[in-house]
Each structure stands twice: as structure tokens, then as C-alpha cells.
ROBAKOL-487729 format. One record per residue: residue number from 0; residue in one letter; x, y, z of N, C-alpha, C in turn. Coordinates in Angstrom, 1 decimal, decimal comma. Example, Ala and Ser with C-alpha at 12.3 -4.5 7.8 and 13.67 -1.06 7.14 Angstrom:
% ROBAKOL-487729
R    n  res     nc1     nc2     nc3    cac1    cac2    cac3     cc1     cc2     cc3
R    0    A    13,2    -5,7     7,8    12,3    -4,5     7,8    13,2    -3,3     7,8
R    1    S    12,8    -2,2     7,1    13,7    -1,1     7,1    12,9     0,0     7,9
This chain:
% ROBAKOL-487729
R    n  res     nc1     nc2     nc3    cac1    cac2    cac3     cc1     cc2     cc3
R    0    X    85,6    22,8    35,2    86,9    22,4    34,9    87,4    23,0    33,6
R    1    X    88,6    23,6    33,5    89,0    24,3    32,3    90,0    23,4    31,5
R    2    X    90,0    23,6    30,2    90,9    22,9    29,3    91,5    23,9    28,3
R    3    X    92,7    23,6    27,9    93,4    24,5    26,9    92,6    24,6    25,6
R    4    X    92,6    25,8    25,0    91,9    26,0    23,7    92,8    26,3    22,6
R    5    X    94,1    26,0    22,7    95,0    26,3    21,6    95,9    25,1    21,3
R    6    X    95,9    24,1    22,2    96,8    22,9    21,9    96,2    22,0    20,9
R    7    X    97,0    21,1    20,3    96,5    20,1    19,4    95,6    19,1    20,1
R    8    X    94,8    18,4    19,3    93,8    17,5    19,8    94,0    16,1    19,2
R    9    X    93,9    15,1    20,1    94,1    13,7    19,7    92,9    12,9    20,2
R   10    X    92,0    12,4    19,3    90,8    11,7    19,8    90,8    10,3    19,2
R   11    X    90,5     9,3    20,1    90,3     7,9    19,7    88,9     7,6    20,1
R   12    X    88,2     7,0    19,1    86,8     6,6    19,4    86,7     5,1    19,2
R   13    X    86,3     4,4    20,3    86,0     3,0    20,2    84,5     2,7    20,0
R   14    X    84,2     2,1    18,9    82,8     1,8    18,6    82,2     2,8    17,6
R   15    X    81,8     2,3    16,5    81,3     3,1    15,4    79,9     2,6    15,0
R   16    X    79,1     2,1    16,0    77,8     1,6    15,7    76,7     2,6    16,0
R   17    X    75,7     2,2    16,9    74,6     3,1    17,1    74,9     4,5    17,6
R   18    X    75,8     4,6    18,5    76,1     6,0    19,0    77,3     6,5    18,3
R   19    X    78,4     5,8    18,2    79,6     6,3    17,5    79,3     6,7    16,1
R   20    X    78,4     6,0    15,4    78,1     6,4    14,0    77,5     7,8    13,9
R   21    X    76,7     8,1    14,9    76,1     9,5    14,9    77,0    10,5    15,4
R   22    X    78,0    10,2    16,2    79,0    11,1    16,6    79,9    11,5    15,5
R   23    X    80,3    10,5    14,7    81,4    10,7    13,7    81,3    12,0    12,8
R   24    X    80,2    12,3    12,1    80,2    13,4    11,2    80,4    14,7    12,0
R   25    X    79,8    14,9    13,2    80,0    16,1    14,0    81,3    16,2    14,7
R   26    X    81,9    15,0    14,9    83,3    15,0    15,5    84,3    15,6    14,5
R   27    X    84,2    15,2    13,2    85,1    15,8    12,2    84,7    17,3    12,0
R   28    X    83,4    17,6    12,0    83,0    19,0    11,8    83,6    19,9    12,9
R   29    X    83,5    19,4    14,2    84,0    20,1    15,3    85,5    20,3    15,2
R   30    X    86,3    19,3    14,9    87,7    19,4    14,7    88,1    20,4    13,6
R   31    X    87,3    20,3    12,5    87,6    21,2    11,4    87,3    22,7    11,8
R   32    X    86,4    22,9    12,7    86,0    24,3    13,0    86,9    25,0    14,0
R   33    X    87,7    24,2    14,7    88,6    24,9    15,7    89,9    25,3    15,2
R   34    X    90,3    24,9    14,0    91,5    25,3    13,3    92,8    25,0    14,2
R   35    X    92,8    23,8    14,7    94,0    23,3    15,5    94,4    22,0    14,9
R   36    X    95,7    21,7    15,0    96,2    20,4    14,6    95,4    19,3    15,3
R   37    X    94,9    18,3    14,6    94,0    17,4    15,3    94,1    16,0    14,6
R   38    X    93,9    15,0    15,4    93,9    13,6    14,9    92,6    12,9    15,4
R   39    X    91,9    12,2    14,6    90,8    11,4    15,0    91,0    10,0    14,5
R   40    X    90,9     9,0    15,4    91,1     7,6    15,0    89,8     6,9    15,4
R   41    X    89,2     6,3    14,4    87,9     5,5    14,7    88,3     4,0    14,7
R   42    X    87,7     3,3    15,6    88,0     1,9    15,8    86,8     1,0    15,9
R   43    X    86,7     0,0    15,1    85,6    -1,0    15,2    85,9    -2,2    14,3
R   44    X    85,6    -3,4    14,8    85,8    -4,6    14,0    84,6    -5,1    13,3
R   45    X    83,5    -4,4    13,4    82,2    -4,9    12,9    82,0    -4,4    11,5
R   46    X    81,2    -5,2    10,7    80,8    -4,9     9,4    79,4    -4,4     9,3
R   47    X    79,1    -3,5     8,4    77,7    -3,0     8,2    76,8    -4,1     7,7
R   48    X    75,7    -4,3     8,4    74,7    -5,3     8,0    73,4    -4,6     7,8
R   49    X    72,5    -5,3     7,1    71,2    -4,7     6,7    70,4    -4,2     7,9
R   50    X    70,5    -4,9     9,0    69,7    -4,6    10,2    70,3    -3,3    10,8
R   51    X    71,5    -2,9    10,5    72,1    -1,7    11,1    71,5    -0,4    10,4
R   52    X    70,9    -0,5     9,3    70,4     0,6     8,6    69,2     1,3     9,3
R   53    X    68,6     0,6    10,2    67,5     1,1    10,9    67,8     2,2    11,9
R   54    X    68,9     2,0    12,7    69,2     3,0    13,7    70,6     3,5    13,7
R   55    X    71,5     3,0    12,8    72,8     3,4    12,7    73,1     4,3    11,5
R   56    X    74,2     5,1    11,5    74,4     6,1    10,4    75,1     5,4     9,2
R   57    X    74,4     4,5     8,6    74,9     3,9     7,4    73,8     3,8     6,3
R   58    X    74,2     3,6     5,1    73,2     3,5     4,0    73,5     2,2     3,3
R   59    X    72,6     1,8     2,3    72,7     0,5     1,7    74,1     0,3     1,0
R   60    X    74,7     1,3     0,4    75,9     1,1    -0,3    77,1     0,7     0,6
R   61    X    76,9     0,9     2,0    77,9     0,6     3,0    77,9    -0,9     3,4
R   62    X    76,9    -1,6     3,0    76,7    -3,0     3,4    78,0    -3,9     3,1
R   63    X    78,4    -4,6     4,1    79,6    -5,5     4,0    80,9    -4,8     4,2
R   64    X    80,9    -3,5     4,4    82,2    -2,8     4,7    82,4    -2,6     6,2
R   65    X    83,6    -2,4     6,6    83,9    -2,1     8,0    83,4    -0,8     8,4
R   66    X    82,7    -0,7     9,6    82,1     0,5    10,1    83,1     1,6    10,2
R   67    X    84,2     1,4    10,9    85,2     2,4    11,1    85,7     3,0     9,8
R   68    X    86,0     2,1     8,9    86,5     2,5     7,6    85,5     3,4     6,8
R   69    X    84,2     3,0     6,8    83,2     3,8     6,2    83,1     5,2     6,7
R   70    X    83,0     5,3     8,0    82,8     6,6     8,7    84,1     7,5     8,5
R   71    X    85,2     6,9     8,7    86,5     7,7     8,7    86,7     8,2     7,2
R   72    X    86,5     7,4     6,3    86,7     7,8     4,9    85,7     8,8     4,5
R   73    X    84,4     8,6     4,8    83,4     9,5     4,4    83,6    10,9     5,0
R   74    X    83,8    11,0     6,3    83,8    12,3     6,9    85,1    13,0     6,9
R   75    X    86,2    12,3     6,8    87,5    12,9     6,7    87,6    13,6     5,3
R   76    X    87,1    12,9     4,3    87,0    13,5     3,0    86,1    14,7     2,9
R   77    X    85,0    14,6     3,6    84,1    15,8     3,6    84,7    17,0     4,1
R   78    X    85,6    16,9     5,1    86,2    18,1     5,8    87,7    18,2     5,4
R   79    X    88,2    17,5     4,5    89,6    17,6     4,1    90,6    17,3     5,2
R   80    X    90,3    16,3     6,0    91,1    15,9     7,1    91,8    14,6     6,9
R   81    X    92,8    14,3     7,7    93,5    13,0     7,6    92,5    11,9     7,9
R   82    X    92,7    10,8     7,3    91,8     9,6     7,5    92,5     8,5     8,2
R   83    X    92,1     8,2     9,5    92,7     7,2    10,2    91,7     6,3    10,9
R   84    X    91,8     5,0    10,8    90,9     4,1    11,4    91,5     2,8    11,7
R   85    X    91,0     2,0    12,6    91,5     0,7    12,9    90,3    -0,3    12,7
R   86    X    90,3    -1,1    11,7    89,2    -2,0    11,3    89,2    -3,3    12,2
R   87    X    89,4    -3,1    13,4    89,3    -4,3    14,3    88,9    -3,8    15,7
R   88    X    88,5    -4,7    16,6    88,1    -4,4    18,0    89,4    -4,2    18,8
R   89    X    89,4    -3,2    19,6    90,5    -2,9    20,5    90,2    -3,6    21,8
R   90    X    91,0    -4,7    22,1    90,6    -5,5    23,3    91,8    -5,8    24,2
R   91    X    92,9    -5,0    24,1    94,0    -5,1    25,0    94,4    -3,7    25,5
R   92    X    94,9    -3,7    26,7    95,3    -2,4    27,3    96,5    -1,8    26,5
R   93    X    97,4    -2,7    26,1    98,5    -2,2    25,4    98,1    -1,6    24,0
R   94    X    97,2    -2,3    23,4    96,7    -1,8    22,1    96,1    -0,4    22,2
R   95    X    95,3    -0,2    23,3    94,6     1,1    23,5    95,7     2,1    23,9
R   96    X    96,6     1,8    24,7    97,6     2,8    25,1    98,4     3,3    23,9
R   97    X    98,7     2,4    23,0    99,4     2,8    21,8    98,6     3,8    20,9
R   98    X    97,3     3,6    20,8    96,4     4,5    20,1    96,3     5,8    20,7
R   99    X    96,4     5,9    22,0    96,2     7,1    22,8    97,5     8,0    22,8
R  100    X    98,6     7,4    22,3    99,8     8,2    22,2    99,7     9,3    21,1
R  101    X    99,7    10,6    21,4    99,4    11,6    20,4   100,5    11,8    19,4
R  102    X   100,0    12,3    18,2   101,0    12,7    17,2   101,7    14,0    17,5
R  103    X   101,1    14,8    18,3   101,6    16,2    18,6   102,0    16,3    20,1
R  104    X   103,1    17,0    20,3   103,4    17,2    21,7   102,4    18,1    22,4
R  105    X   102,1    17,8    23,7   101,2    18,7    24,5    99,8    18,6    24,0
R  106    X    99,4    17,5    23,2    98,1    17,4    22,7    97,1    17,1    23,8
R  107    X    95,8    17,6    23,7    94,7    17,2    24,5    94,2    15,8    24,0
R  108    X    94,4    14,8    24,8    94,1    13,4    24,4    92,7    13,0    25,0
R  109    X    91,8    12,6    24,1    90,4    12,3    24,5    90,1    10,9    24,0
R  110    X    89,5    10,1    24,9    89,0     8,8    24,5    87,5     8,8    24,6
R  111    X    86,9     8,4    23,5    85,4     8,3    23,4    85,1     6,8    23,5
R  112    X    84,4     6,4    24,5    83,9     5,0    24,6    82,5     4,9    24,1
R  113    X    82,3     4,3    23,0    80,9     4,1    22,4    80,7     2,6    22,2
R  114    X    81,1     1,9    23,2    81,0     0,4    23,1    79,7    -0,1    23,7
R  115    X    79,4    -1,4    23,5    78,2    -1,9    24,0    78,4    -3,1    24,9
R  116    X    79,6    -3,1    25,5    79,9    -4,2    26,5    80,8    -3,7    27,6
R  117    X    80,7    -4,3    28,8    81,4    -3,8    29,9    82,8    -4,3    30,0
R  118    X    83,1    -5,4    29,2    84,5    -5,8    29,2    85,4    -4,7    28,6
R  119    X    84,9    -4,1    27,5    85,6    -3,0    26,9    85,7    -1,8    27,8
R  120    X    84,6    -1,5    28,6    84,7    -0,4    29,5    85,7    -0,7    30,6
R  121    X    85,8    -1,9    31,1    86,8    -2,2    32,1    88,2    -2,0    31,6
R  122    X    88,4    -2,4    30,4    89,7    -2,1    29,8    90,0    -0,6    29,7
R  123    X    89,0     0,2    29,3    89,2     1,6    29,2    89,5     2,2    30,6
R  124    X    88,8     1,7    31,6    89,0     2,1    33,0    90,4     1,9    33,5
R  125    X    90,9     0,7    33,2    92,3     0,4    33,6    93,3     1,3    32,9
R  126    X    93,1     1,5    31,6    94,0     2,4    30,9    93,9     3,8    31,4
R  127    X    92,7     4,3    31,7    92,5     5,6    32,2    93,4     5,9    33,5
R  128    X    93,4     4,9    34,4    94,2     5,1    35,6    95,7     4,9    35,4
R  129    X    96,1     4,4    34,2    97,5     4,2    33,9    98,1     5,4    33,2
R  130    X    97,2     6,3    32,7    97,7     7,5    32,0    97,9     8,7    32,9
R  131    X    98,8     9,6    32,4    99,0    10,8    33,2    98,0    11,9    32,9
R  132    X    97,6    12,0    31,6    96,7    13,0    31,2    95,7    12,4    30,2
R  133    X    94,4    12,4    30,5    93,4    11,8    29,6    92,0    12,3    30,0
R  134    X    91,2    12,6    29,0    89,8    12,8    29,1    89,1    11,6    28,5
R  135    X    88,3    10,9    29,3    87,6     9,7    28,9    86,1     9,9    29,0
R  136    X    85,4    10,0    27,9    84,0    10,2    27,9    83,4     8,9    27,4
R  137    X    82,5     8,3    28,3    81,9     7,1    28,0    80,4     7,3    27,8
R  138    X    79,8     6,7    26,8    78,3     6,7    26,6    77,8     5,3    26,6
R  139    X    76,6     5,2    27,2    76,0     3,9    27,3    74,5     4,0    27,4
R  140    X    73,8     3,1    26,7    72,3     3,2    26,8    71,7     1,8    26,6
R  141    X    70,4     1,7    27,1    69,6     0,6    26,9    68,6     0,9    25,8
R  142    X    67,4     0,4    26,0    66,3     0,7    25,1    66,0     2,1    24,9
R  143    X    65,8     2,8    26,1    65,5     4,3    26,0    66,3     5,1    27,0
R  144    X    66,9     4,5    28,0    67,6     5,2    29,0    69,1     5,1    28,9
R  145    X    69,9     6,0    29,3    71,3     5,9    29,3    72,0     7,0    30,0
R  146    X    73,4     7,0    29,9    74,2     8,0    30,6    75,4     8,3    29,8
R  147    X    76,0     9,5    30,0    77,3     9,9    29,4    78,1    10,4    30,6
R  148    X    79,3     9,9    30,8    80,1    10,2    31,9    81,5    10,7    31,4
R  149    X    82,0    11,8    32,0    83,3    12,3    31,6    84,3    12,1    32,8
R  150    X    85,4    11,3    32,6    86,4    11,2    33,6    87,6    12,0    33,1
R  151    X    88,4    12,6    34,1    89,5    13,4    33,7    90,7    13,0    34,6
R  152    X    91,9    12,8    33,9    93,2    12,6    34,6    94,1    13,8    34,1
R  153    X    94,7    14,4    35,1    95,6    15,5    34,8    96,8    15,4    35,7
R  154    X    98,0    15,4    35,2    99,2    15,3    36,0    99,3    14,1    36,8
R  155    X    98,7    13,0    36,4    98,8    11,8    37,2    97,7    11,7    38,3
R  156    X    96,8    12,7    38,3    95,8    12,7    39,4    94,4    12,6    38,7
R  157    X    93,5    11,9    39,4    92,1    11,8    38,9    91,3    13,0    39,4
R  158    X    91,0    13,9    38,5    90,2    15,0    38,9    88,7    14,8    38,8
R  159    X    88,3    13,9    37,9    86,9    13,4    37,8    86,9    12,0    37,5
R  160    X    86,0    11,3    38,3    85,9     9,8    38,1    85,4     9,4    36,8
R  161    X    85,8     8,3    36,2    85,2     7,8    35,0    84,0     7,1    35,2
R  162    X    83,4     6,4    34,2    82,1     5,8    34,3    82,0     4,8    35,4
R  163    X    83,1     4,0    35,6    83,1     2,9    36,6    83,0     3,5    38,1
R  164    X    83,4     4,8    38,2    83,2     5,4    39,5    81,8     5,6    39,9
R  165    X    80,9     5,7    38,9    79,5     5,8    39,2    78,7     4,5    39,1
R  166    X    79,3     3,6    38,2    78,6     2,3    38,0    79,7     1,2    38,2
R  167    X    80,0     0,9    39,5    81,1     0,0    39,8    80,9    -1,5    39,3
R  168    X    79,7    -1,8    38,9    79,4    -3,2    38,4    80,2    -3,4    37,1
R  169    X    80,5    -2,3    36,4    81,3    -2,4    35,2    82,6    -3,1    35,4
R  170    X    83,2    -3,0    36,6    84,5    -3,6    36,8    84,4    -5,1    37,1
R  171    X    83,2    -5,7    37,2    83,0    -7,1    37,3    82,0    -7,6    36,3
R  172    X    82,4    -7,5    35,0    81,5    -7,8    33,9    81,3    -9,3    33,7
R  173    X    80,2    -9,7    33,3    79,9   -11,1    33,0    79,9   -11,3    31,4
R  174    X    80,0   -10,2    30,7    79,9   -10,3    29,2    81,3   -10,5    28,7
R  175    X    81,4   -10,6    27,4    82,7   -10,9    26,7    83,0    -9,8    25,7
R  176    X    84,3    -9,8    25,3    84,7    -8,9    24,2    84,0    -9,3    22,9
R  177    X    83,7    -8,4    22,0    83,0    -8,8    20,8    83,6    -9,9    20,0
R  178    X    85,0   -10,0    20,0    85,6   -11,1    19,2    85,5   -12,4    19,9
R  179    X    85,1   -12,5    21,2    85,0   -13,7    21,9    83,6   -14,4    21,7
R  180    X    82,7   -13,6    21,1    81,3   -14,1    21,0    81,2   -15,0    19,8
R  181    X    80,4   -16,1    19,9    80,1   -17,0    18,7    79,3   -16,1    17,7
R  182    X    79,4   -16,5    16,4    78,8   -15,7    15,4    77,3   -15,5    15,6
R  183    X    76,6   -16,6    16,0    75,2   -16,4    16,2    74,9   -15,5    17,3
R  184    X    75,7   -15,5    18,4    75,4   -14,6    19,5    75,8   -13,2    19,2
R  185    X    76,9   -13,0    18,4    77,3   -11,7    18,0    76,3   -11,0    17,1
R  186    X    75,6   -11,7    16,4    74,6   -11,1    15,4    73,4   -10,6    16,1
R  187    X    73,2   -10,9    17,4    72,0   -10,5    18,2    72,4    -9,3    19,1
R  188    X    71,7    -8,2    19,0    72,0    -7,1    19,9    70,8    -6,7    20,7
R  189    X    71,1    -6,1    21,9    70,0    -5,7    22,7    69,1    -4,6    22,0
R  190    X    67,8    -4,7    22,2    67,0    -3,7    21,6    67,3    -2,3    22,1
R  191    X    67,4    -1,3    21,2    67,7     0,1    21,5    66,8     0,9    20,6
R  192    X    66,3     2,0    21,1    65,6     3,0    20,3    66,5     3,9    19,5
R  193    X    66,2     4,2    18,3    67,0     5,1    17,5    67,3     6,4    18,2
R  194    X    66,2     6,9    18,9    66,4     8,2    19,6    67,3     8,1    20,8
R  195    X    67,4     6,9    21,4    68,4     6,7    22,5    69,8     6,9    22,0
R  196    X    70,1     6,3    20,9    71,5     6,5    20,3    71,7     7,9    19,9
R  197    X    70,7     8,6    19,4    70,9    10,0    19,0    71,1    10,9    20,2
R  198    X    70,4    10,6    21,3    70,6    11,4    22,5    71,9    11,2    23,1
R  199    X    72,4     9,9    23,2    73,7     9,6    23,7    74,8    10,3    22,9
R  200    X    74,6    10,3    21,5    75,6    11,0    20,6    75,6    12,5    20,9
R  201    X    74,4    13,1    21,0    74,3    14,5    21,1    74,9    15,0    22,5
R  202    X    74,7    14,2    23,5    75,2    14,6    24,8    76,7    14,5    24,9
R  203    X    77,2    13,4    24,2    78,7    13,3    24,1    79,3    14,4    23,3
R  204    X    78,7    14,8    22,2    79,1    15,9    21,4    79,1    17,2    22,2
R  205    X    78,1    17,4    23,0    78,0    18,6    23,8    79,2    18,7    24,7
R  206    X    79,5    17,6    25,4    80,7    17,6    26,3    82,0    17,9    25,5
R  207    X    82,1    17,3    24,3    83,3    17,5    23,5    83,4    18,9    23,1
R  208    X    82,3    19,5    22,6    82,3    20,9    22,2    82,7    21,8    23,3
R  209    X    82,2    21,6    24,5    82,5    22,5    25,6    84,0    22,4    26,0
R  210    X    84,5    21,1    25,9    85,9    20,9    26,2    86,8    21,6    25,2
R  211    X    86,6    21,3    23,9    87,5    21,6    22,8    87,3    23,1    22,4
R  212    X    86,0    23,5    22,2    85,8    24,9    21,7    85,6    25,9    22,8
R  213    X    85,0    25,5    23,9    84,7    26,4    25,0    85,8    26,4    26,0
R  214    X    86,5    25,3    26,1    87,6    25,2    27,1    87,1    25,0    28,5
R  215    X    85,9    24,6    28,7    85,4    24,4    30,1    84,2    23,4    30,1
R  216    X    84,2    22,5    31,0    83,2    21,6    31,2    82,7    21,5    32,7
R  217    X    81,5    21,8    32,9    81,0    21,8    34,3    80,3    20,5    34,6
R  218    X    79,7    19,8    33,6    78,9    18,6    33,9    79,8    17,4    34,1
R  219    X    79,7    16,7    35,1    80,4    15,5    35,4    79,9    14,3    34,7
R  220    X    78,5    14,2    34,6    77,8    13,1    33,9    76,4    13,6    33,7
R  221    X    75,8    12,9    32,7    74,4    13,2    32,4    73,6    11,9    32,2
R  222    X    72,5    11,8    32,8    71,6    10,7    32,5    70,4    11,2    31,6
R  223    X    69,8    10,3    30,9    68,8    10,7    30,0    67,8     9,6    29,7
R  224    X    66,6    10,0    29,2    65,6     9,1    28,8    65,0     9,6    27,5
R  225    X    65,1     8,8    26,4    64,4     9,3    25,2    62,9     9,1    25,2
R  226    X    62,5     8,2    26,1    61,1     7,9    26,3    60,3     9,1    26,9
R  227    X    60,9     9,7    28,0    60,3    10,8    28,7    60,9    12,1    28,2
R  228    X    61,8    12,1    27,3    62,5    13,3    26,8    63,1    14,1    27,9
R  229    X    63,9    13,4    28,7    64,4    14,0    30,0    65,9    13,9    30,0
R  230    X    66,6    15,0    30,4    68,0    15,0    30,6    68,4    15,5    31,9
R  231    X    69,2    14,8    32,7    69,5    15,3    34,1    71,1    15,3    34,2
R  232    X    71,7    16,5    34,3    73,1    16,6    34,5    73,5    16,5    36,0
R  233    X    74,7    16,0    36,2    75,3    16,0    37,6    76,3    17,1    37,6
R  234    X    76,1    18,1    38,3    77,1    19,2    38,4    77,9    19,1    39,6
R  235    X    79,1    19,7    39,6    80,0    19,7    40,8    79,3    20,4    42,0
R  236    X    79,5    19,9    43,2    78,9    20,6    44,4    79,6    21,9    44,6
R  237    X    78,8    22,9    44,9    79,4    24,2    45,2    80,0    24,2    46,6
R  238    X    81,1    24,9    46,7    81,8    24,9    48,0    81,1    26,0    48,9
R  239    X    81,1    25,6    50,1    80,4    26,5    51,1    81,2    27,8    51,2
R  240    X    80,5    28,9    51,3    81,2    30,2    51,4    81,9    30,4    52,7
């Protein structure tokens, strides 16, 4: 699938923790390198805690600060770009739609889902089907295994299914939005390997690079395991001659 390589770029990233935090520096580097008008908006309502220093892209001086604020300020300054972030969880379809409205006409709009709950994924799925044009890349992982899925809407048509098209259980989640969790429950996260977050971030960035810099993406989704060091892409089926 081909994408324009000269239009402006508008990216919204939901989640700045284990995966989003590792995406952030290279996201700004990529946008800086293509010399096109671009906007990056990072969103997260969480604060940096000591336990985050083990596998997330933060250091001790970041403790107590909002994750989206830390990453946006640090890397926008490093590359001389505009700094935009939302220091809260995005938990409504209307709120997400407003963020996806681009600053530039004819911009390539990309949503990066780096969340750790299916309630947020269901919201992203609903907004995806409400938009006319959108690239929605979702990453998710457990302890060592995970997947990255790219959905595409163009001209009001779905050209590639988003993550819920491959994992329909996402549409019937039993979990809650982060803001709905009691403090004690919110402070406990599922165990994840540092390498799983790094692999999810790397595969997401590979898709982004191919779309933005290369103008073409052949991979529909990719599954991976940091334990077996294995990556398996799902490619479009070749048409019979």
C-alpha cells in the first residue's frame, strides 16, 4: 500500500509508558528527518514512578512528572520541534476525534495506540471507522509476546483492518479505562519484559518509517516474541496470475 511522501504529517500517540516511551525519541527524529510540516501530540495521564525506571524510558529526575510532558518536552527540544502533549488519559471518542483533526490541510493523519487496556483500544476502533482517512497502528504485548497491527482508512473505505479485526475480543473488554481504576489497582501492572516493550516500539517505528519516509507499507501486522527472538509478519496475499 502506498502513501504520499510530500504531504504534512499529523501524529497522535496514546500512551507514553513501556512502549510509547521508547517510540518517542525516534518519532521526533523521524519527523525531523523528512523535512515536512509535522505535528506530534503525546497523550498520557500517568506520572513517572520509581518502578517505571526499570523498563520505561525515564530517569530519576523525571519522578513525579507527567509522562507525556516529560517525553514531549525532552525530544521536541532535542530536535527543535513544536512541543504538544495532553497530560491526561483520552477516554472519549469526541476527545480523540478532536486530537486527530490536523493542523495542516491534506495531512497524513496517524494514530499510534500504545495503551495497555482494551477499553482504550475499543474507543480507537470506533473512531477509526468514523474517520474518512486514518492510519491506526496499535501495539500490544504481554510478558514476552505481542503484536503490532496497522489499519488504514482512505476515502471513507477500510483498506486494511485495524487490530480488532484480528483480535475481536478487544471489542468486548472486561477491563476499565485507567481513570476508572482504584489507586491500588492502578498501581499494579501486568509483568512485561523490557525487551518486549523494545520490540513493540521497534516494529511500530519500522511501520512508521516505511509509511512516512518510504511511502509504502506491505506488512499488515506483525507478531513477535522477545523470548524466542522471533518476528512473523503478515503480508497481503498475492493475486493469482
